[in-house]
C-alpha positions in Angstrom: 167.7 56.0 85.1 167.9 58.1 88.3 168.5 55.0 90.4 171.4 54.1 88.1 173.0 57.5 88.3 172.6 57.5 92.1 174.2 54.1 92.4 177.1 55.1 90.2 177.6 58.2 92.3 177.6 56.3 95.6 180.0 53.7 94.2 182.4 56.4 93.0 182.2 58.2 96.3 183.0 55.0 98.3 185.9 54.1 96.0 187.3 57.7 96.2 187.0 57.7 100.0 188.7 54.3 100.3 191.5 54.8 97.7 192.2 58.5 98.3 190.4 59.8 101.4 192.4 63.0 101.5 190.9 64.0 98.2 187.3 62.9 98.7 185.9 65.9 100.7 187.8 68.6 98.8 186.5 67.1 95.5 183.0 67.1 96.8 183.2 70.7 98.0 184.7 71.8 94.7 182.0 70.0 92.8 179.2 71.6 94.8 180.7 75.0 94.5 181.0 74.6 90.7 177.4 73.4 90.5 176.1 76.4 92.5 178.1 78.8 90.3 176.9 77.3 87.1 173.3 77.4 88.4 173.5 81.2 89.0 175.0 81.7 85.6 172.3 79.7 83.9 169.6 81.6 85.8 171.0 84.9 84.6 171.4 83.8 81.0 167.9 82.2 81.0 166.4 85.4 82.4 167.8 87.3 79.4 166.5 84.7 76.8 163.1 84.4 78.5 162.8 88.2 78.2 163.6 88.0 74.5 161.1 85.2 74.0 158.5 87.1 76.0 159.0 90.1 73.8 158.6 87.9 70.7 155.4 86.6 72.2 154.2 90.1 73.1 154.9 91.4 69.6 153.0 88.5 68.1 156.0 86.9 66.4 154.9 83.4 67.6 151.4 84.0 66.2 152.7 85.2 62.9 154.9 82.1 62.7 151.9 80.0 63.7 149.8 81.4 60.9 152.7 80.9 58.4 152.9 77.2 59.4 149.2 76.7 59.0 149.2 75.6 55.3 152.0 73.1 55.9 150.3 71.8 59.0 147.1 71.1 57.1 149.0 69.1 54.6 150.9 67.1 57.2 148.0 66.5 59.6 145.1 65.8 57.2 141.6 65.2 58.5 141.9 67.1 61.8 139.6 69.9 63.2 140.3 73.6 63.1 140.8 73.5 66.9 143.5 70.8 66.5 145.2 72.8 63.8 145.3 75.9 66.1 146.9 73.9 68.9 149.4 72.2 66.6 150.4 75.6 65.1 151.1 77.1 68.5 153.0 74.0 69.6 155.3 73.9 66.6 155.9 77.6 66.5 156.7 77.7 70.2 159.1 74.8 69.9 160.9 76.5 67.0 161.3 79.6 69.1 162.5 77.7 72.1 159.5 78.5 74.2 159.0 75.0 75.8 156.7 76.4 78.5 154.1 77.4 75.8 154.8 74.4 73.5 154.1 71.7 76.1 150.5 72.6 77.0 149.7 73.4 73.4 151.0 69.9 72.4 148.9 68.3 75.1 145.8 70.1 73.9 146.6 69.2 70.3 146.8 65.5 71.1 143.5 65.7 73.0 141.7 67.4 70.1 143.0 65.0 67.5 140.8 62.2 66.0 141.5 58.8 67.3 139.8 55.4 67.7 140.4 55.6 71.4 142.5 52.4 71.4 145.8 53.4 69.8 147.5 56.6 68.8 146.6 57.8 65.4 149.2 58.5 62.7 148.8 62.2 63.2 149.4 61.9 66.9 152.6 59.9 66.3 153.7 62.4 63.8 153.2 65.3 66.2 155.3 63.5 68.9 158.1 62.8 66.4 158.1 66.4 65.2 158.3 67.6 68.8 161.2 65.3 69.6 163.1 66.4 66.5 161.8 70.0 66.4 163.6 72.5 64.1 165.3 75.1 66.3 165.3 78.6 65.1 166.5 79.8 68.5 168.4 77.0 70.5 168.1 79.0 73.7 168.9 76.2 76.1 172.2 75.2 74.4 173.3 78.8 73.9 172.6 79.5 77.6 174.7 76.6 78.7 177.6 77.6 76.4 177.4 81.2 77.6 177.4 80.1 81.3 180.5 78.0 80.7 182.4 80.9 79.2 182.0 80.3 75.5 183.6 83.0 73.4 180.7 83.0 70.9 177.8 81.1 72.5 175.5 81.7 69.5 177.8 80.3 66.8 175.9 77.0 67.0 172.9 78.6 65.4 173.5 77.4 61.8 174.7 73.8 62.7 171.8 73.4 65.1 169.3 74.6 62.5 170.7 72.2 59.8 170.9 69.2 62.1 167.4 69.7 63.5 166.0 70.4 60.1 167.5 67.1 58.8 166.2 65.2 61.9 162.7 66.6 61.6 162.5 66.0 57.8 163.8 62.4 58.4 161.2 61.8 61.1 158.4 63.1 58.9 159.4 60.9 56.0 159.7 57.8 58.2 156.3 58.5 59.8 154.6 59.0 56.5 156.2 56.0 54.9 155.2 53.7 57.8 151.7 55.2 57.8 151.2 54.5 54.0 152.6 51.0 54.5 150.2 50.4 57.4 147.2 51.6 55.4 148.3 49.4 52.5 148.4 46.4 54.7 145.0 47.1 56.1 143.6 47.5 52.6 145.1 44.2 51.6 143.5 42.5 54.6 140.2 44.2 54.0 140.3 43.1 50.4 141.0 39.5 51.2 138.2 39.4 53.8 135.7 41.0 51.5 136.6 39.0 48.4 137.0 35.6 49.9 135.6 35.2 53.4 132.6 37.6 53.5 130.8 36.7 50.2 131.1 33.0 50.8 130.0 33.3 54.4 127.1 35.6 53.6 125.9 33.3 50.8 125.8 30.3 53.1 124.1 32.2 55.9 121.5 33.9 53.6 120.6 31.1 51.2 121.4 28.0 53.1 118.0 27.5 54.7 116.1 28.4 51.5 118.0 25.8 49.5 117.0 23.0 51.8 
């Protein structure tokens, strides 16, 4: 993807230089200046939001949210250890509060502590990845910061639309994962039933009694 964007940028620069050389360098300088100005604005806005999130972490808001999520997490991720539930709770709570720096290591630890056959990702692992990708946003800090940096009159007015859209996407992801998980288990049960009822008894009978019958 980076290679594609680099190629497109180089092609655009060459075409601009050939077709309108008098505008090429002023455009480049203007673009660089705008990027630097936007970067400084984002740093300032992010500093404010990170301070707010740090205060939420210091006051234990993330831990309270984590404890509140624990009953739901136990129902969604059945059969995991208490250690895994702890990491999952921190991961989801941090994502909901927009604290990606805390959510990422907690998510990695959660995946590492989940039960798996070592060959493929378990259903709970897949579900955790989907929930992280569609995470419900209580505080969409990143988008609010970008809007504020670009001069939005009310940068936080996306709170409700963001919450609704992420809630719908998360719920949809959970339903899809659970449906596919149940279907997969049903197919495995069907295969197991067929093997046990048809292949295994017949095979075992021949193997066990074949020599004695002779």
